[in-house]
N, CA, C and O atoms as CSV, one atom per row, in Angstrom:
chain,resi,resn,atom,element,x,y,z
A,1,MET,N,N,-10.428,7.675,13.115
A,1,MET,CA,C,-9.785,7.506,11.830
A,1,MET,C,C,-8.353,7.059,12.078
A,1,MET,O,O,-7.740,7.402,13.089
A,2,PHE,N,N,-7.841,6.291,11.140
A,2,PHE,CA,C,-6.520,5.702,11.267
A,2,PHE,C,C,-5.750,5.964,9.975
A,2,PHE,O,O,-6.345,6.009,8.899
A,3,ALA,N,N,-4.429,6.137,10.075
A,3,ALA,CA,C,-3.606,6.407,8.897
A,3,ALA,C,C,-2.503,5.372,8.773
A,3,ALA,O,O,-1.960,4.870,9.757
A,4,ARG,N,N,-2.205,5.083,7.543
A,4,ARG,CA,C,-1.099,4.193,7.194
A,4,ARG,C,C,-0.151,5.032,6.345
A,4,ARG,O,O,-0.536,5.517,5.281
A,5,ILE,N,N,1.083,5.208,6.806
A,5,ILE,CA,C,2.055,6.067,6.132
A,5,ILE,C,C,3.145,5.188,5.541
A,5,ILE,O,O,3.810,4.435,6.252
A,6,VAL,N,N,3.318,5.297,4.225
A,6,VAL,CA,C,4.306,4.473,3.519
A,6,VAL,C,C,5.316,5.390,2.845
A,6,VAL,O,O,4.950,6.288,2.086
A,7,THR,N,N,6.587,5.153,3.133
A,7,THR,CA,C,7.674,5.916,2.529
A,7,THR,C,C,8.473,4.973,1.631
A,7,THR,O,O,8.911,3.906,2.060
A,8,ILE,N,N,8.652,5.389,0.379
A,8,ILE,CA,C,9.375,4.562,-0.594
A,8,ILE,C,C,10.423,5.431,-1.291
A,8,ILE,O,O,10.091,6.504,-1.796
A,9,PRO,N,N,11.683,4.986,-1.326
A,9,PRO,CA,C,12.683,5.718,-2.113
A,9,PRO,C,C,12.367,5.548,-3.606
A,9,PRO,O,O,12.029,4.456,-4.063
A,10,LEU,N,N,12.484,6.641,-4.345
A,10,LEU,CA,C,12.171,6.614,-5.776
A,10,LEU,C,C,13.431,6.533,-6.625
A,10,LEU,O,O,14.475,7.076,-6.264
A,11,LYS,N,N,13.320,5.848,-7.758
A,11,LYS,CA,C,14.398,5.828,-8.737
A,11,LYS,C,C,14.540,7.222,-9.341
A,11,LYS,O,O,13.567,7.971,-9.426
A,12,VAL,N,N,15.732,7.557,-9.750
A,12,VAL,CA,C,16.005,8.850,-10.378
A,12,VAL,C,C,15.120,9.021,-11.611
A,12,VAL,O,O,15.025,8.119,-12.444
A,13,GLY,N,N,14.476,10.177,-11.722
A,13,GLY,CA,C,13.670,10.499,-12.893
A,13,GLY,C,C,12.318,9.811,-12.965
A,13,GLY,O,O,11.694,9.794,-14.026
A,14,SER,N,N,11.853,9.246,-11.863
A,14,SER,CA,C,10.601,8.484,-11.912
A,14,SER,C,C,9.381,9.221,-11.359
A,14,SER,O,O,8.320,8.617,-11.202
A,15,ARG,N,N,9.513,10.497,-11.065
A,15,ARG,CA,C,8.414,11.267,-10.464
A,15,ARG,C,C,7.116,11.143,-11.270
A,15,ARG,O,O,6.075,10.801,-10.710
A,16,SER,N,N,7.167,11.413,-12.557
A,16,SER,CA,C,5.956,11.373,-13.393
A,16,SER,C,C,5.356,9.979,-13.443
A,16,SER,O,O,4.137,9.819,-13.372
A,17,GLU,N,N,6.212,8.966,-13.564
A,17,GLU,CA,C,5.732,7.588,-13.604
A,17,GLU,C,C,5.088,7.206,-12.266
A,17,GLU,O,O,4.082,6.496,-12.237
A,18,TYR,N,N,5.671,7.679,-11.163
A,18,TYR,CA,C,5.106,7.428,-9.832
A,18,TYR,C,C,3.702,8.027,-9.734
A,18,TYR,O,O,2.769,7.365,-9.278
A,19,ILE,N,N,3.560,9.272,-10.161
A,19,ILE,CA,C,2.253,9.946,-10.087
A,19,ILE,C,C,1.229,9.223,-10.955
A,19,ILE,O,O,0.079,9.061,-10.549
A,20,GLN,N,N,1.633,8.790,-12.135
A,20,GLN,CA,C,0.724,8.015,-13.007
A,20,GLN,C,C,0.315,6.707,-12.350
A,20,GLN,O,O,-0.852,6.319,-12.410
A,21,ALA,N,N,1.258,6.030,-11.727
A,21,ALA,CA,C,0.958,4.763,-11.052
A,21,ALA,C,C,-0.029,4.981,-9.915
A,21,ALA,O,O,-0.926,4.165,-9.700
A,22,LEU,N,N,0.134,6.082,-9.189
A,22,LEU,CA,C,-0.825,6.398,-8.123
A,22,LEU,C,C,-2.232,6.541,-8.687
A,22,LEU,O,O,-3.179,5.922,-8.203
A,23,GLU,N,N,-2.347,7.371,-9.721
A,23,GLU,CA,C,-3.662,7.684,-10.283
A,23,GLU,C,C,-4.314,6.481,-10.957
A,23,GLU,O,O,-5.516,6.261,-10.804
A,24,LYS,N,N,-3.532,5.703,-11.699
A,24,LYS,CA,C,-4.113,4.622,-12.505
A,24,LYS,C,C,-4.201,3.284,-11.788
A,24,LYS,O,O,-5.070,2.473,-12.108
A,25,SER,N,N,-3.320,3.036,-10.825
A,25,SER,CA,C,-3.283,1.715,-10.185
A,25,SER,C,C,-3.506,1.751,-8.676
A,25,SER,O,O,-4.384,1.062,-8.157
A,26,VAL,N,N,-2.709,2.556,-7.975
A,26,VAL,CA,C,-2.717,2.509,-6.516
A,26,VAL,C,C,-4.040,2.962,-5.918
A,26,VAL,O,O,-4.639,2.235,-5.125
A,27,VAL,N,N,-4.501,4.141,-6.282
A,27,VAL,CA,C,-5.744,4.650,-5.692
A,27,VAL,C,C,-6.939,3.745,-6.021
A,27,VAL,O,O,-7.738,3.471,-5.126
A,28,PRO,N,N,-7.096,3.271,-7.261
A,28,PRO,CA,C,-8.196,2.327,-7.517
A,28,PRO,C,C,-8.104,1.057,-6.663
A,28,PRO,O,O,-9.125,0.543,-6.207
A,29,LEU,N,N,-6.882,0.552,-6.447
A,29,LEU,CA,C,-6.717,-0.625,-5.587
A,29,LEU,C,C,-7.119,-0.313,-4.146
A,29,LEU,O,O,-7.804,-1.105,-3.499
A,30,LEU,N,N,-6.689,0.841,-3.654
A,30,LEU,CA,C,-7.054,1.238,-2.297
A,30,LEU,C,C,-8.571,1.353,-2.149
A,30,LEU,O,O,-9.146,0.899,-1.160
A,31,ARG,N,N,-9.201,1.961,-3.136
A,31,ARG,CA,C,-10.665,2.148,-3.081
A,31,ARG,C,C,-11.428,0.828,-3.007
A,31,ARG,O,O,-12.562,0.795,-2.530
A,32,SER,N,N,-10.823,-0.242,-3.471
A,32,SER,CA,C,-11.505,-1.533,-3.471
A,32,SER,C,C,-11.494,-2.217,-2.105
A,32,SER,O,O,-12.137,-3.251,-1.929
A,33,HIS,N,N,-10.771,-1.653,-1.141
A,33,HIS,CA,C,-10.667,-2.276,0.177
A,33,HIS,C,C,-11.627,-1.644,1.183
A,33,HIS,O,O,-11.772,-0.424,1.261
A,34,LYS,N,N,-12.268,-2.512,1.939
A,34,LYS,CA,C,-13.224,-2.082,2.962
A,34,LYS,C,C,-12.540,-1.172,3.986
A,34,LYS,O,O,-11.454,-1.477,4.479
A,35,GLY,N,N,-13.187,-0.064,4.292
A,35,GLY,CA,C,-12.682,0.855,5.298
A,35,GLY,C,C,-11.801,1.959,4.771
A,35,GLY,O,O,-11.442,2.867,5.521
A,36,PHE,N,N,-11.438,1.909,3.486
A,36,PHE,CA,C,-10.598,2.961,2.906
A,36,PHE,C,C,-11.387,4.258,2.822
A,36,PHE,O,O,-12.551,4.259,2.422
A,37,LEU,N,N,-10.748,5.364,3.200
A,37,LEU,CA,C,-11.408,6.677,3.169
A,37,LEU,C,C,-10.766,7.634,2.170
A,37,LEU,O,O,-11.470,8.269,1.385
A,38,ASP,N,N,-9.449,7.745,2.188
A,38,ASP,CA,C,-8.795,8.753,1.363
A,38,ASP,C,C,-7.305,8.439,1.262
A,38,ASP,O,O,-6.780,7.609,2.004
A,39,HIS,N,N,-6.634,9.118,0.332
A,39,HIS,CA,C,-5.204,8.940,0.133
A,39,HIS,C,C,-4.575,10.269,-0.260
A,39,HIS,O,O,-5.155,11.045,-1.019
A,40,VAL,N,N,-3.382,10.519,0.267
A,40,VAL,CA,C,-2.583,11.670,-0.132
A,40,VAL,C,C,-1.225,11.127,-0.565
A,40,VAL,O,O,-0.562,10.413,0.187
A,41,GLY,N,N,-0.817,11.474,-1.788
A,41,GLY,CA,C,0.484,11.060,-2.297
A,41,GLY,C,C,1.420,12.246,-2.346
A,41,GLY,O,O,1.075,13.291,-2.898
A,42,LEU,N,N,2.588,12.096,-1.781
A,42,LEU,CA,C,3.566,13.182,-1.725
A,42,LEU,C,C,4.868,12.732,-2.369
A,42,LEU,O,O,5.197,11.546,-2.368
A,43,VAL,N,N,5.610,13.699,-2.923
A,43,VAL,CA,C,6.950,13.443,-3.448
A,43,VAL,C,C,7.858,14.525,-2.871
A,43,VAL,O,O,7.530,15.711,-2.922
A,44,SER,N,N,9.000,14.112,-2.322
A,44,SER,CA,C,9.922,15.089,-1.745
A,44,SER,C,C,10.382,16.071,-2.823
A,44,SER,O,O,10.361,15.751,-4.011
A,45,SER,N,N,10.790,17.252,-2.407
A,45,SER,CA,C,11.170,18.296,-3.363
A,45,SER,C,C,12.383,17.899,-4.209
A,45,SER,O,O,12.586,18.455,-5.289
A,46,ASP,N,N,13.186,16.951,-3.736
A,46,ASP,CA,C,14.323,16.471,-4.537
A,46,ASP,C,C,13.969,15.224,-5.353
A,46,ASP,O,O,14.842,14.628,-5.984
A,47,ASP,N,N,12.693,14.830,-5.344
A,47,ASP,CA,C,12.169,13.681,-6.094
A,47,ASP,C,C,12.773,12.336,-5.677
A,47,ASP,O,O,12.716,11.376,-6.446
A,48,LYS,N,N,13.345,12.253,-4.486
A,48,LYS,CA,C,13.987,11.011,-4.060
A,48,LYS,C,C,13.089,10.113,-3.209
A,48,LYS,O,O,13.333,8.910,-3.108
A,49,ILE,N,N,12.066,10.681,-2.606
A,49,ILE,CA,C,11.222,9.931,-1.666
A,49,ILE,C,C,9.748,10.163,-1.990
A,49,ILE,O,O,9.326,11.288,-2.256
A,50,SER,N,N,8.977,9.081,-1.963
A,50,SER,CA,C,7.519,9.204,-2.062
A,50,SER,C,C,6.934,8.868,-0.696
A,50,SER,O,O,7.439,7.999,0.015
A,51,ILE,N,N,5.878,9.561,-0.346
A,51,ILE,CA,C,5.172,9.307,0.902
A,51,ILE,C,C,3.701,9.167,0.552
A,51,ILE,O,O,3.100,10.068,-0.032
A,52,GLY,N,N,3.140,8.048,0.908
A,52,GLY,CA,C,1.718,7.818,0.706
A,52,GLY,C,C,1.038,7.724,2.051
A,52,GLY,O,O,1.444,6.943,2.911
A,53,ILE,N,N,0.006,8.519,2.232
A,53,ILE,CA,C,-0.755,8.468,3.476
A,53,ILE,C,C,-2.170,8.037,3.120
A,53,ILE,O,O,-2.907,8.763,2.454
A,54,SER,N,N,-2.531,6.860,3.570
A,54,SER,CA,C,-3.899,6.398,3.337
A,54,SER,C,C,-4.668,6.476,4.645
A,54,SER,O,O,-4.136,6.198,5.719
A,55,PHE,N,N,-5.927,6.860,4.528
A,55,PHE,CA,C,-6.789,7.028,5.693
A,55,PHE,C,C,-7.844,5.935,5.698
A,55,PHE,O,O,-8.429,5.611,4.665
A,56,TRP,N,N,-8.075,5.375,6.868
A,56,TRP,CA,C,-8.959,4.233,7.051
A,56,TRP,C,C,-9.944,4.517,8.171
A,56,TRP,O,O,-9.656,5.295,9.080
A,57,ASP,N,N,-11.103,3.885,8.102
A,57,ASP,CA,C,-12.109,4.129,9.144
A,57,ASP,C,C,-11.754,3.469,10.475
A,57,ASP,O,O,-12.342,3.801,11.505
A,58,SER,N,N,-10.793,2.534,10.464
A,58,SER,CA,C,-10.384,1.884,11.710
A,58,SER,C,C,-8.995,1.278,11.554
A,58,SER,O,O,-8.514,1.065,10.441
A,59,GLN,N,N,-8.371,1.009,12.672
A,59,GLN,CA,C,-7.076,0.339,12.667
A,59,GLN,C,C,-7.214,-1.054,12.070
A,59,GLN,O,O,-6.331,-1.512,11.345
A,60,GLU,N,N,-8.317,-1.725,12.373
A,60,GLU,CA,C,-8.553,-3.065,11.852
A,60,GLU,C,C,-8.597,-3.078,10.322
A,60,GLU,O,O,-8.043,-3.978,9.690
A,61,ALA,N,N,-9.257,-2.082,9.729
A,61,ALA,CA,C,-9.335,-1.997,8.264
A,61,ALA,C,C,-7.955,-1.774,7.655
A,61,ALA,O,O,-7.617,-2.390,6.644
A,62,ALA,N,N,-7.156,-0.898,8.260
A,62,ALA,CA,C,-5.802,-0.628,7.760
A,62,ALA,C,C,-4.932,-1.871,7.870
A,62,ALA,O,O,-4.159,-2.172,6.960
A,63,GLU,N,N,-5.050,-2.584,8.962
A,63,GLU,CA,C,-4.256,-3.792,9.148
A,63,GLU,C,C,-4.711,-4.904,8.204
A,63,GLU,O,O,-3.883,-5.659,7.695
A,64,ALA,N,N,-6.018,-5.010,7.966
A,64,ALA,CA,C,-6.534,-6.009,7.018
A,64,ALA,C,C,-5.991,-5.728,5.624
A,64,ALA,O,O,-5.590,-6.648,4.912
A,65,TYR,N,N,-5.978,-4.448,5.232
A,65,TYR,CA,C,-5.405,-4.076,3.934
A,65,TYR,C,C,-3.922,-4.469,3.889
A,65,TYR,O,O,-3.449,-5.000,2.885
A,66,SER,N,N,-3.203,-4.208,4.965
A,66,SER,CA,C,-1.773,-4.531,5.009
A,66,SER,C,C,-1.525,-6.017,4.818
A,66,SER,O,O,-0.505,-6.410,4.253
A,67,ARG,N,N,-2.447,-6.840,5.284
A,67,ARG,CA,C,-2.293,-8.289,5.141
A,67,ARG,C,C,-2.681,-8.771,3.746
A,67,ARG,O,O,-2.155,-9.780,3.276
A,68,SER,N,N,-3.601,-8.059,3.074
A,68,SER,CA,C,-4.136,-8.612,1.830
A,68,SER,C,C,-3.893,-7.786,0.567
A,68,SER,O,O,-3.868,-8.357,-0.523
A,69,GLY,N,N,-3.714,-6.474,0.666
A,69,GLY,CA,C,-3.664,-5.649,-0.530
A,69,GLY,C,C,-2.329,-5.055,-0.889
A,69,GLY,O,O,-2.152,-4.549,-1.997
A,70,VAL,N,N,-1.394,-5.107,0.018
A,70,VAL,CA,C,-0.118,-4.426,-0.193
A,70,VAL,C,C,0.658,-4.967,-1.389
A,70,VAL,O,O,1.271,-4.191,-2.122
A,71,SER,N,N,0.643,-6.271,-1.599
A,71,SER,CA,C,1.452,-6.829,-2.688
A,71,SER,C,C,1.038,-6.277,-4.050
A,71,SER,O,O,1.891,-6.054,-4.909
A,72,GLU,N,N,-0.262,-6.053,-4.257
A,72,GLU,CA,C,-0.732,-5.476,-5.529
A,72,GLU,C,C,-0.209,-4.061,-5.714
A,72,GLU,O,O,0.227,-3.690,-6.804
A,73,VAL,N,N,-0.253,-3.278,-4.653
A,73,VAL,CA,C,0.204,-1.890,-4.722
A,73,VAL,C,C,1.715,-1.846,-4.951
A,73,VAL,O,O,2.196,-1.071,-5.779
A,74,MET,N,N,2.453,-2.662,-4.231
A,74,MET,CA,C,3.907,-2.657,-4.407
A,74,MET,C,C,4.293,-3.123,-5.811
A,74,MET,O,O,5.282,-2.651,-6.372
A,75,LYS,N,N,3.525,-4.036,-6.371
A,75,LYS,CA,C,3.783,-4.456,-7.752
A,75,LYS,C,C,3.563,-3.286,-8.716
A,75,LYS,O,O,4.315,-3.115,-9.675
A,76,ALA,N,N,2.520,-2.478,-8.452
A,76,ALA,CA,C,2.232,-1.313,-9.296
A,76,ALA,C,C,3.337,-0.260,-9.200
A,76,ALA,O,O,3.529,0.524,-10.129
A,77,LEU,N,N,4.062,-0.241,-8.081
A,77,LEU,CA,C,5.117,0.755,-7.878
A,77,LEU,C,C,6.522,0.180,-8.094
A,77,LEU,O,O,7.516,0.879,-7.894
A,78,GLU,N,N,6.602,-1.060,-8.490
A,78,GLU,CA,C,7.870,-1.759,-8.658
A,78,GLU,C,C,8.841,-1.017,-9.584
A,78,GLU,O,O,10.037,-0.944,-9.300
A,79,SER,N,N,8.336,-0.476,-10.673
A,79,SER,CA,C,9.212,0.164,-11.659
A,79,SER,C,C,9.761,1.511,-11.195
A,79,SER,O,O,10.713,2.015,-11.792
A,80,VAL,N,N,9.192,2.109,-10.148
A,80,VAL,CA,C,9.663,3.405,-9.664
A,80,VAL,C,C,10.369,3.318,-8.319
A,80,VAL,O,O,11.013,4.277,-7.892
A,81,SER,N,N,10.256,2.190,-7.655
A,81,SER,CA,C,10.819,2.011,-6.327
A,81,SER,C,C,12.312,1.726,-6.384
A,81,SER,O,O,12.765,0.881,-7.157
A,82,ALA,N,N,13.075,2.441,-5.555
A,82,ALA,CA,C,14.520,2.245,-5.492
A,82,ALA,C,C,14.927,1.461,-4.243
A,82,ALA,O,O,16.116,1.299,-3.970
A,83,GLY,N,N,13.950,0.980,-3.492
A,83,GLY,CA,C,14.257,0.246,-2.268
A,83,GLY,C,C,12.991,-0.154,-1.559
A,83,GLY,O,O,11.892,0.094,-2.055
A,84,PRO,N,N,13.133,-0.771,-0.402
A,84,PRO,CA,C,11.958,-1.267,0.323
A,84,PRO,C,C,11.124,-0.133,0.926
A,84,PRO,O,O,11.626,0.950,1.226
A,85,ALA,N,N,9.854,-0.422,1.086
A,85,ALA,CA,C,8.929,0.533,1.697
A,85,ALA,C,C,9.071,0.491,3.220
A,85,ALA,O,O,9.324,-0.561,3.807
A,86,GLN,N,N,8.905,1.640,3.833
A,86,GLN,CA,C,8.847,1.760,5.288
A,86,GLN,C,C,7.402,2.110,5.633
A,86,GLN,O,O,6.833,3.019,5.029
A,87,VAL,N,N,6.800,1.410,6.588
A,87,VAL,CA,C,5.390,1.601,6.914
A,87,VAL,C,C,5.221,1.980,8.380
A,87,VAL,O,O,5.860,1.408,9.264
A,88,GLN,N,N,4.354,2.951,8.618
A,88,GLN,CA,C,3.981,3.354,9.975
A,88,GLN,C,C,2.463,3.394,10.064
A,88,GLN,O,O,1.784,3.692,9.081
A,89,PHE,N,N,1.940,3.097,11.235
A,89,PHE,CA,C,0.510,3.228,11.504
A,89,PHE,C,C,0.314,4.316,12.543
A,89,PHE,O,O,1.074,4.407,13.507
A,90,CYS,N,N,-0.711,5.146,12.346
A,90,CYS,CA,C,-0.955,6.254,13.270
A,90,CYS,C,C,-2.447,6.474,13.471
A,90,CYS,O,O,-3.247,6.277,12.556
A,91,ASP,N,N,-2.808,6.883,14.674
A,91,ASP,CA,C,-4.150,7.390,14.907
A,91,ASP,C,C,-4.183,8.808,14.360
A,91,ASP,O,O,-3.226,9.561,14.541
A,92,VAL,N,N,-5.260,9.183,13.701
A,92,VAL,CA,C,-5.391,10.545,13.182
A,92,VAL,C,C,-5.927,11.424,14.303
A,92,VAL,O,O,-7.014,11.182,14.827
A,93,ALA,N,N,-5.162,12.440,14.663
A,93,ALA,CA,C,-5.561,13.363,15.723
A,93,ALA,C,C,-6.372,14.536,15.175
A,93,ALA,O,O,-7.220,15.092,15.873
A,94,ASN,N,N,-6.103,14.911,13.906
A,94,ASN,CA,C,-6.785,16.042,13.291
A,94,ASN,C,C,-6.574,15.951,11.784
A,94,ASN,O,O,-5.539,15.463,11.330
A,95,SER,N,N,-7.550,16.419,11.007
A,95,SER,CA,C,-7.395,16.387,9.557
A,95,SER,C,C,-8.255,17.442,8.885
A,95,SER,O,O,-9.409,17.659,9.256
A,96,THR,N,N,-7.671,18.090,7.891
A,96,THR,CA,C,-8.413,18.972,6.982
A,96,THR,C,C,-8.130,18.519,5.559
A,96,THR,O,O,-8.176,19.325,4.629
A,97,VAL,N,N,-7.842,17.249,5.386
A,97,VAL,CA,C,-7.352,16.687,4.129
A,97,VAL,C,C,-8.232,17.003,2.925
A,97,VAL,O,O,-7.705,17.129,1.819
A,98,HIS,N,N,-9.510,17.134,3.083
A,98,HIS,CA,C,-10.389,17.381,1.943
A,98,HIS,C,C,-10.254,18.785,1.369
A,98,HIS,O,O,-10.860,19.092,0.342
A,99,LYS,N,N,-9.483,19.625,2.004
A,99,LYS,CA,C,-9.268,20.989,1.515
A,99,LYS,C,C,-7.946,21.124,0.783
A,99,LYS,O,O,-7.562,22.230,0.404
A,100,ILE,N,N,-7.238,20.013,0.575
A,100,ILE,CA,C,-5.928,20.028,-0.073
A,100,ILE,C,C,-6.080,19.662,-1.544
A,100,ILE,O,O,-6.853,18.768,-1.889
A,101,ALA,N,N,-5.348,20.347,-2.402
A,101,ALA,CA,C,-5.342,20.034,-3.837
A,101,ALA,C,C,-3.908,19.785,-4.273
A,101,ALA,O,O,-2.974,20.299,-3.657
A,102,ALA,N,N,-3.727,19.011,-5.319
A,102,ALA,CA,C,-2.385,18.729,-5.850
A,102,ALA,C,C,-1.759,20.006,-6.389
A,102,ALA,O,O,-2.461,20.868,-6.918
A,103,SER,N,N,-0.455,20.130,-6.260
A,103,SER,CA,C,0.230,21.321,-6.769
A,103,SER,C,C,0.339,21.263,-8.282
A,103,SER,O,O,0.186,20.198,-8.880
A,104,ALA,N,N,0.597,22.385,-8.888
A,104,ALA,CA,C,0.726,22.457,-10.347
A,104,ALA,C,C,1.958,21.689,-10.823
A,104,ALA,O,O,1.981,21.216,-11.960
A,105,LYS,N,N,2.998,21.553,-9.967
A,105,LYS,CA,C,4.224,20.846,-10.327
A,105,LYS,C,C,3.948,19.367,-10.579
A,105,LYS,O,O,4.611,18.736,-11.402
A,106,ALA,N,N,2.959,18.818,-9.862
A,106,ALA,CA,C,2.642,17.392,-10.014
A,106,ALA,C,C,2.113,17.159,-11.390
A,106,ALA,O,O,1.780,16.026,-11.739
């Protein structure tokens, strides 16, 4: 399994809009790409940074998405983004992701 980690600075007061964009636009777009497995969306406790971790069945699938699908996702997050996205690729060493639920604050 392979992970793509995206960190985006958020505009002040955009937490709710960011979460809506994830649910209505980003996750459906991710699901449409071959090799996509799962996604975890995080917001820092000060609401200044969003972190998206998408899981892929292979490095090739994650890289293919990066070449073809990123512009749609970034367009969906344009209104909440306060700056450029930072992207990292990682091999997944361990995961219990399916046992995680969103917090009540979200």
